[in-house]
KEPATOR-400484 format. One record per residue (C-alpha): x, y, z. Coordinates in steps of 0.001 Angstrom, whole numbers, padded with zeros to 6 digits, always signed. Layout:
% residues N
XYZ;...
//
This chain:
% residues 776
+259991-098454+027585;+259307-094746+027974;+256328-093315+029859;+253116-092090+028265;+253231-089158+025896;+251400-086680+028130;+251998-083694+025859;+250720-085547+022799;+247635-086842+024643;+246713-083429+025992;+247309-081808+022599;+245051-084381+020917;+242265-083734+023446;+242532-079948+023187;+242640-080118+019378;+239508-082303+019340;+237726-079875+021658;+238647-076987+019367;+237513-079008+016366;+234184-079707+018073;+233551-075957+018139;+232710-076397+014457;+229361-077785+015679;+228375-074422+017191;+226222-073303+014218;+224610-076733+013996;+222697-076349+017287;+220299-073684+018475;+221942-073530+021925;+225111-074599+023705;+223523-077571+025503;+225604-079947+023358;+228908-078680+024749;+229014-080081+028365;+228514-083762+027422;+231034-083390+024612;+233608-081983+027059;+232983-084934+029405;+233459-087395+026538;+236754-085825+025435;+237949-085717+029062;+237149-089406+029497;+239107-090284+026349;+242091-088240+027576;+242049-089726+031082;+241628-093254+029761;+244546-092901+027356;+246904-091500+029998;+245999-094075+032649;+246146-097085+030344;+249456-096054+028766;+251021-095326+032162;+249884-098727+033418;+251341-100384+030337;+254657-098554+030812;+254939-099786+034409;+254094-103366+033516;+256760-103417+030812;+259456-101588+032751;+261172-104751+033992;+261917-106508+030713;+261696-105946+026947;+258190-106485+025606;+257763-108623+022469;+256378-106825+019453;+253023-108769+019413;+252364-107770+023014;+253213-104149+022247;+250742-104210+019363;+248107-105741+021637;+248715-103031+024232;+248343-100345+021573;+245003-101822+020513;+243733-102121+024102;+244063-098395+024770;+241316-097263+022337;+239140-100136+023549;+239510-098893+027102;+238782-095344+025984;+235663-096598+024215;+234529-098301+027442;+234945-095045+029356;+233037-093210+026616;+230136-095642+027055;+230211-094900+030805;+229943-091164+030102;+227046-091735+027699;+225321-093936+030272;+225700-091377+033070;+224523-088501+030888;+221665-090087+028949;+220646-093458+030448;+221562-093644+034171;+218463-095689+035049;+219480-099283+035675;+223244-098593+035587;+225488-099388+038554;+225868-096150+040521;+224274-094454+037516;+227547-094807+035573;+228624-098425+034971;+226545-099889+032120;+224300-102902+032600;+222182-104746+030009;+219179-102694+031105;+220980-099353+030829;+222514-100338+027482;+219037-101142+026192;+217862-097697+027343;+220897-096096+025730;+220103-097894+022484;+216617-096411+022626;+218102-092930+023100;+220300-093467+020041;+217255-094640+018063;+215438-091459+019058;+218494-089505+017960;+218438-091141+014540;+214804-090095+014164;+215576-086587+015413;+218254-086228+012739;+215531-086778+010154;+213290-084224+011870;+215772-081447+012538;+217056-078655+010365;+219980-076512+011394;+220226-074866+013825;+218858-077973+015511;+217107-078176+018860;+219331-079846+021506;+217113-082904+021942;+218303-085770+024129;+218789-088342+021382;+220554-085885+019104;+222880-084827+021941;+223672-088482+022678;+224607-089161+019052;+226681-085964+018935;+228552-086951+022102;+229215-090434+020707;+230383-088968+017396;+232807-086476+018983;+234018-089136+021434;+234897-091483+018583;+236713-088649+016802;+238646-087965+020038;+239721-091630+020212;+240838-091521+016565;+242825-088303+017009;+244439-089631+020191;+245375-092926+018531;+246991-091275+015496;+248729-088566+017527;+250096-090681+020392;+250357-094270+019139;+250903-093456+015474;+253067-090393+016210;+251533-088614+013204;+249868-085605+014778;+249490-083759+011478;+247627-086713+009967;+245289-086664+012993;+243955-083391+011616;+241708-085572+009434;+239537-086015+012523;+239088-082255+012786;+238203-082150+009094;+235434-084685+009792;+234001-082359+012457;+234153-079346+010138;+232290-081292+007447;+229168-081423+009665;+228282-077694+009492;+229580-077428+005931;+227106-080114+004850;+224108-079052+006968;+224143-075281+007490;+222783-072881+004877;+224971-069824+004319;+227897-068880+006566;+228873-070944+009585;+230613-068155+011499;+234224-067394+012345;+234368-069599+015459;+233472-072729+013489;+236476-072036+011223;+238982-070475+013617;+238739-073031+016439;+239418-076131+014257;+242242-074195+012535;+243772-073528+015965;+243399-077222+016816;+245151-078183+013593;+247950-075705+014363;+248370-077366+017760;+248713-080794+016130;+251254-079385+013669;+253265-078023+016584;+253356-081466+018212;+254472-083010+014931;+257186-080377+014493;+258497-080873+018034;+258839-084587+017446;+260603-084052+014132;+263075-081635+015705;+263614-083868+018728;+264360-086774+016409;+267176-084751+014865;+268820-084119+018221;+267756-080476+018690;+267889-079109+022217;+264814-078040+024178;+265204-074382+023261;+265165-075243+019559;+261913-077166+019936;+259980-073955+020540;+260693-072936+016981;+257882-075163+015765;+255262-072992+017452;+255562-070100+015032;+255443-072370+012008;+252391-074208+013311;+250598-070971+014095;+251349-069532+010669;+250184-072678+008894;+247037-072692+011006;+246357-069044+010162;+247000-069768+006487;+244512-072655+006644;+241947-070374+008314;+242465-067644+005715;+242157-070163+002885;+238947-071505+004426;+237430-068045+004674;+238436-067041+001130;+237704-070336-000605;+234526-070864+001413;+232808-068250-000694;+233858-070022-003893;+233036-073657-003104;+229346-074448-003831;+227125-074944-000781;+224541-077625-000169;+220947-076674-001003;+219488-077964+002266;+220243-076726+005761;+219200-079962+007436;+220613-083310+008436;+218204-085065+006048;+214974-084231+004283;+212640-086285+006443;+210130-083562+007335;+207595-084863+004894;+204432-086814+004944;+204056-090550+004841;+203655-092411+001620;+201226-089968+000076;+203270-087038-001219;+200567-085143-003118;+198357-088209-003614;+195788-087111-001050;+196813-089452+001778;+199209-087116+003580;+200014-083464+004161;+203621-082892+003265;+204725-079520+004680;+207303-079232+001909;+204679-079763-000827;+201634-077827-001931;+198054-078783-001086;+197218-078539-004763;+198402-082125-005191;+195492-083354-003071;+192865-081044-004504;+193364-081930-008183;+192842-085682-007814;+190340-087068-010364;+188406-088714-007517;+188397-087734-003856;+190090-090190-001484;+188320-091004+001805;+190838-090236+004532;+189203-090084+007966;+185910-090797+009719;+185339-088462+012680;+182787-088523+015506;+182808-085317+017585;+181007-084044+020672;+179870-080841+018921;+177598-080287+015946;+179804-077634+014350;+183392-078811+014716;+186265-076636+013644;+189320-077526+011620;+191115-080806+012013;+194646-079519+012377;+197686-081531+011172;+200733-079247+011205;+201790-075592+011396;+204372-073954+009139;+206420-071253+010822;+209259-070258+008458;+208904-068222+005277;+211270-067873+002334;+210356-065933-000838;+211768-068688-003054;+210496-071762-001205;+207387-070425+000533;+206293-071605+003977;+207986-074569+005654;+208124-076365+008974;+211088-075774+011252;+212401-078150+013912;+210087-080424+015870;+210662-080958+019592;+210296-084707+020049;+210791-084819+023829;+207085-084979+024855;+205295-088286+024273;+201479-088106+024054;+201347-091197+026278;+203233-089502+029126;+201990-085905+029138;+199098-084910+031448;+198085-081948+029273;+199651-081376+025876;+198685-077739+025248;+197050-075101+027416;+195220-071916+026483;+195697-068728+028532;+193156-068153+031301;+191652-065131+029530;+190711-067131+026450;+187114-068270+026026;+187010-071961+025084;+184765-074938+024554;+185658-078595+025157;+185715-080884+022135;+186242-084628+022022;+186742-086564+018818;+187048-090236+017952;+188871-090631+014666;+189145-093730+012486;+191788-093663+009777;+190596-094858+006376;+193263-094129+003753;+195148-091381+005535;+198875-092187+005785;+200979-089460+007319;+203396-088902+010180;+201365-085828+011218;+198208-086747+013138;+195122-084565+012413;+193577-083404+015717;+191173-080645+016838;+192888-077376+017831;+194697-077195+021195;+194681-080936+022085;+194850-081822+025777;+195270-085577+025375;+195670-088041+022517;+195049-091762+022995;+196277-093896+020103;+195337-097545+019774;+198670-099333+019788;+201975-097619+020561;+201196-094237+022142;+204881-093693+022879;+205706-093414+019182;+203628-090221+018879;+205094-086929+020095;+203797-083402+020630;+205624-080253+019550;+204567-077490+021923;+205765-074575+019797;+203656-075467+016751;+200925-077574+018401;+201742-080521+016137;+201287-084228+016916;+203787-086246+014877;+204998-089832+014699;+208426-091119+015531;+209079-093666+012776;+205331-094411+012457;+202448-093126+010333;+198713-092853+010835;+197892-095767+008501;+195243-098050+010040;+195009-096165+013339;+192083-095276+015545;+192588-092576+018140;+190687-090304+020514;+191414-086651+021195;+190312-084354+023989;+190787-080701+023016;+190026-077162+024172;+188902-075144+021164;+189466-071355+021349;+186292-069237+021057;+187436-065614+021517;+185151-062621+021280;+186002-059671+019025;+185803-057339+022014;+188447-059243+023965;+190758-059525+020952;+190455-055775+020393;+191797-055189+023900;+194811-057508+023484;+198056-055691+024174;+200970-056009+021720;+203691-058464+022622;+207016-056967+023741;+209798-057057+021167;+211813-059363+023457;+209105-062030+023512;+210245-065366+022123;+206946-065813+020284;+207202-062338+018786;+210748-062932+017587;+210149-066413+016150;+206729-065974+014570;+207195-062433+013264;+210514-063045+011504;+210594-062287+007784;+213343-062176+005171;+213835-059218+002839;+210664-058828+000784;+209672-056981-002357;+209012-053308-001440;+205597-053533-003121;+204457-055961-000389;+205369-053493+002352;+203481-050748+000494;+200378-052944+000274;+200558-053794+003986;+200897-050109+004879;+197836-049204+002778;+195727-051979+004287;+196595-051203+007911;+196778-047411+007715;+194859-045955+010681;+194177-049332+012371;+194127-048765+016132;+194751-052350+017315;+196478-055486+016168;+193124-057214+015829;+191920-054494+013454;+195066-054851+011336;+194511-058607+011030;+190835-058074+010118;+191708-055609+007372;+194251-057954+005808;+191834-060892+005902;+188981-058812+004500;+191111-057653+001590;+191976-061239+000616;+188591-062844+001252;+186407-060171-000388;+185811-061247-003993;+184957-057723-004991;+188689-057027-004612;+189265-059367-007530;+190514-062465-005718;+189375-065828-007064;+189785-069291-005601;+191382-071526-008206;+193696-074485-008412;+195193-072972-011570;+197736-070195-011276;+199071-068177-014176;+202866-068109-014405;+204277-064970-012824;+207131-062868-014075;+208599-061484-010848;+210324-064639-009587;+208461-064200-006284;+205341-066368-005830;+203856-064026-003216;+204216-060983-005470;+202722-062918-008385;+199732-064045-006278;+199009-060503-005065;+199187-059243-008651;+197197-061981-010368;+194753-062507-007442;+194141-066148-008236;+195107-069174-006203;+194101-071847-003718;+193989-071993+000065;+197717-072375+000732;+198465-069250-001288;+195766-067230+000464;+196893-068379+003901;+200563-067939+003074;+199987-064414+001761;+197923-063397+004798;+200502-064782+007240;+203264-062757+005555;+201188-059556+005586;+200196-060096+009228;+203813-060608+010219;+204764-057488+008326;+202057-055668+010255;+203811-056644+013508;+201707-059612+014656;+203010-063207+015172;+201454-065528+012585;+201863-068981+011079;+200193-071166+008436;+198184-074186+009611;+197540-077202+007396;+194765-079713+007968;+191187-080418+006938;+187811-078743+007003;+185092-080707+008894;+183912-082781+005910;+180429-084086+005125;+177945-085368+007723;+176971-089035+007203;+173807-090872+008172;+175324-092097+011433;+176169-088452+012356;+179885-089009+011813;+181809-086851+009384;+183675-088169+006379;+186846-086255+005525;+188300-086694+002057;+191217-085277+000114;+188873-082507-001107;+188772-081202+002472;+192513-080506+002649;+192894-076874+003623;+195251-074164+004877;+194441-071256+007161;+196216-068716+009366;+196805-068634+013121;+197597-065290+014774;+198898-064959+018344;+197220-062500+020718;+198759-061820+024111;+196559-063376+026784;+194523-065403+024287;+197022-067595+022458;+196756-068708+018823;+193525-067686+017095;+192534-069053+013642;+191632-066832+010680;+190673-068026+007194;+191145-065641+004239;+190353-068161+001482;+187052-067468-000356;+185985-071127-000413;+182475-072525-000855;+180100-071902+002083;+179576-075595+002785;+183307-075968+003450;+183718-072899+005639;+184280-073158+009384;+182286-070696+011503;+184706-068153+013014;+182560-065432+014659;+185609-063287+015462;+186742-063548+011824;+183795-062711+009536;+184477-062673+005822;+183968-059368+004031;+181305-058916+001369;+180906-056466-001486;+178656-054345+000739;+180791-054107+003867;+184311-054759+002664;+187005-053225+004826;+189347-052214+002051;+189444-051419-001611;+193200-051113-001922;+194483-051655-005426;+196402-054779-006261;+199976-054868-007370;+200283-054237-011134;+199276-057317-013115;+201752-058432-015794;+200654-059930-019078;+200562-063729-018866;+200350-066463-021414;+197032-068328-021900;+196665-071478-019819;+195951-074930-021169;+193014-076704-019526;+192372-080281-018500;+188939-081891-018694;+188101-081847-014969;+186904-078522-013496;+187448-077239-009975;+184891-078590-007500;+184383-075094-006057;+181590-073004-007635;+182748-069904-009520;+186281-071209-009677;+188608-071023-012637;+189265-074344-014461;+192420-076183-013549;+195548-076376-015601;+197987-079171-015982;+201485-078994-014584;+203687-076673-016611;+206945-076833-014751;+209695-079220-015645;+212081-080530-013110;+215755-080091-013786;+218441-082040-012027;+220489-079839-009736;+224224-079732-010282;+224869-078423-006783;+225677-081821-005171;+228124-082625-007985;+229690-079168-007785;+229947-079510-004021;+231796-082808-004291;+234074-081476-007010;+234774-078347-004987;+235593-080361-001868;+237845-082728-003802;+239593-079815-005498;+240140-077961-002247;+241456-081109-000540;+243798-081760-003446;+245111-078202-003326;+245821-078507+000381;+247626-081833-000051;+249820-080795-002985;+250634-077253-001839;+253757-078238+000221;+255096-080314-002673;+254410-077458-005100;+256209-074945-002883;+259140-077323-002543;+259320-077725-006327;+259372-073954-006787;+262140-073682-004217;+264193-076314-006071;+263754-074552-009391;+264809-071228-007891;+267995-072720-006404;+269034-074433-009599;+268193-071412-011727;+270698-069335-009768;+273482-071611-011030;+276752-072454-009340;+277781-075203-006877;+276222-073420-003859;+272633-073740-005068;+273140-077349-006130;+274698-078212-002765;+271854-076503-000862;+269349-078530-002859;+271193-081778-002097;+271242-081128+001649;+267577-080041+001572;+266655-083314-000175;+268521-085227+002522;+266645-083377+005287;+263326-084133+003543;+264265-087829+003645;+264821-087680+007400;+268649-087697+007361;+270309-085807+010205;+272842-083190+009055;+274390-080950+011678;+274756-077281+010631;+278430-077216+011743;+279507-080090+009468;+281791-079356+006523;+280764-080413+002994;+283173-083376+003218;+281615-084512+006527;+278143-084182+005055;+279247-086190+001988;+280490-088993+004258;+277126-089128+006064;+275169-089161+002812;+277429-091829+001292;+276853-094001+004374;+273067-093560+003967;+273278-094567+000300;+275293-097713+001101;+272589-098818+003567;+270185-099196+000667;+269959-102019-001874;+273411-101229-003256;+274507-101972-006812;+275853-099723-009603;+273245-097014-008880;+274438-096755-005283;+278078-096523-006362;+277236-093811-008888;+275260-091916-006250;+278167-092108-003788;+280535-090702-006396;+278023-087979-007244;+277673-086927-003608;+281427-086684-003139;+281791-084814-006448;+279227-082209-005371;+281001-081811-002034;+284307-081136-003806;+282595-078616-006093;+281145-076826-003067;+284549-076712-001320;+286205-075428-004490;+283586-072725-004919;+283850-071680-001278;+287661-071759-000844;+289169-071782-004357;+289548-069030-007009;+286334-067995-008825;+285589-069787-012117;+285809-067634-015218;+284885-069929-018110;+282486-072758-018896;+279896-071666-016386;+276928-072855-018388;+278470-076239-019171;+279500-076643-015546;+276038-075842-014235;+274471-078453-016509;+276992-081043-015354;+276293-080181-011690;+272543-080549-012197;+273051-083971-013789;+275261-085007-010879;+272582-083773-008434;+269955-085939-010133;+272201-088990-009750;+272826-088235-006071;+269105-087662-005312;+268101-090911-007047;+270583-092790-004879;+269331-091155-001669;+265683-091841-002557;+266420-095468-003447;+268072-096044-000070;+265058-094854+001969;+261802-096764+002645;+258780-095808+000544;+256776-094264+003459;+259692-091896+004068;+259757-090948+000396;+255996-090242+000416;+256323-088092+003518;+259260-086229+001955;+257069-085442-001046;+253898-084384+000803;+255487-082777+003866;+259087-081695+003078;+260876-081000+006369;+263428-078671+004767;+260622-076345+003687;+259363-076127+007266;+262908-075394+008481;+263310-072624+005894;+259990-071025+006881;+260997-071130+010544;+264415-069635+009778;+262810-066831+007784;+260522-066050+010688;+263385-066100+013183;+265242-063523+011122;+262345-061155+011706;+262114-061759+015404;+263567-059178+017667;+266690-060110+019578;+267255-059273+023227;+268476-055782+022353;+265330-054956+020390;+266991-055141+016981;+265691-057213+014067;
//
């Protein structure tokens, strides 16, 4: 028994590592790479050690086939065991022997990490945060791919087929990333596939008795095929339809409510809660202050003109049960302490409403299932919702003075908060013009924010609070809102946040509830009517400060002394609106808006159409895969047609020998046609035999005689056309005999991966290579 295939094992590991580079655009940082490298290294080391041990044990005597099969199966099992050790050391060392060897306790911890990872997949959009559970699942996934590639390459000796594993890795960014995935994510897997092709080519050449120097000829072919695959991926990537979502799943929603008033879904509009025929009682709140502020559920930090505001990734690493202080305000900020005891009535959401800037959250039941996202100040559940809960919150509510906010310095351009919460896509130029008019001459960031809020909240500027919105004509909801000046709180807050960002200040949209109505027992009852959206603006040294541009009823307003609403007498701006297009009249429903002076509601007017993108994506992927699989066979068919079209015995003979090479028959270049005919006749006789085999043997010898006559005899002068037809018929008989004598897997491989085509490509390349004297 020969020793382990070191070259094949190393090539499989390197190819898997290159294929894993496809995950680069999936993550927001490179923290995923070190554990993945350890996993691939463990698979490589395990394969080499186990195969070397098996070779030594079997060196004394022949090993029966069942034992060889058992040994082949034990190698991936051993690699899997080593992979579990790597996962244990990296993600669950507590309770493991020496922090590496798994125990029942450490395996239970590792299972919990994987469960967190499954939840994080539902919470993350690409590029994803490198959270512990997500990294553990990624390491396990790449490790399993490494075992598969190693098994196919080394044990199965089909390195080219092992490229399927790299395709699996490439499918991750293709299915989760919006837009381009970058050159590295395409080039690295293509290089890994080229490496596997080189291994396959070396084995094919070695099996035909080529010397060591000849084996290097496979490198150029593999590189060229890899480059062709990369070029095809870049070109065809712009043609194949892309997925509509840049996330692992679409789990960033509310609980069971979805616009029924029991949850705040950051992907849905608040209008769904506000148009209910009857208000739903959601929460009962007892606070330590008489004038509580907003009850904050979630913050939206990403804006898209087509989809509006949305929530980006949530950092699920901090459990509310383990943290000493969840969020802290800067020392310069004036604050007041607020405590709240909250009883859930019909609220059912994975986002927990809490007072601003919570310090601690105590949930009756499983505190560990609730997490805190520091970047957005959001408390969210890990596979739980708020249904039936009671919880207590200790918070530090910001109470800044206008004088202090006026003295706040602008954030540097390199600040992470400035970069993340000031980012905007390309907007309609009219929006930039409006922002410039509103902020012209403003000396401070605070003054710019005040002017924008005053413009939106002052009714003398024409803005009206309404749950009905006339259909716009621009295709941009923000432009339509600023033209028509009619909408509800989410549109006001969303518009202000965009304008504030365009004015250079970090901003985000907060969703939650206004304080609700005071009850006889001094508690406050919050219903679906209290669902609300407002704006939070970041000031250096003071943190996130709330502003509310929505002109809602006075009994629903939260007192914000630093953010007074403008009136007709002291409005800060009288800038004109964007031009208002003519709109169609709106149909009304019986129920009117609960807000005084509001415009009556309208029923839904949009119809939902099923998207064809998933179907087109599948069809595109299937088509591209089919093109890749059939391209060698198509090229081989074109080559055959070209040879036979030239006419004469030479082309027919070349096609016969090429067919034999495709079928894995060894033909030495120095053999004469008669010697080749003897070898092919012997191969035919090894098959099933019968009249077809005899006819094929005669056909092979007849073609050999025709080739010798054409090469050494006088040139033919008559009957060329008839002779060519007879030669082609003889070739068909010979090829049928050769195909019938070979096993069906060999015939399939000859069709999908013709070896003669690879040899011809390599020979063409070698003709262009410079010789030692520098000549071509």
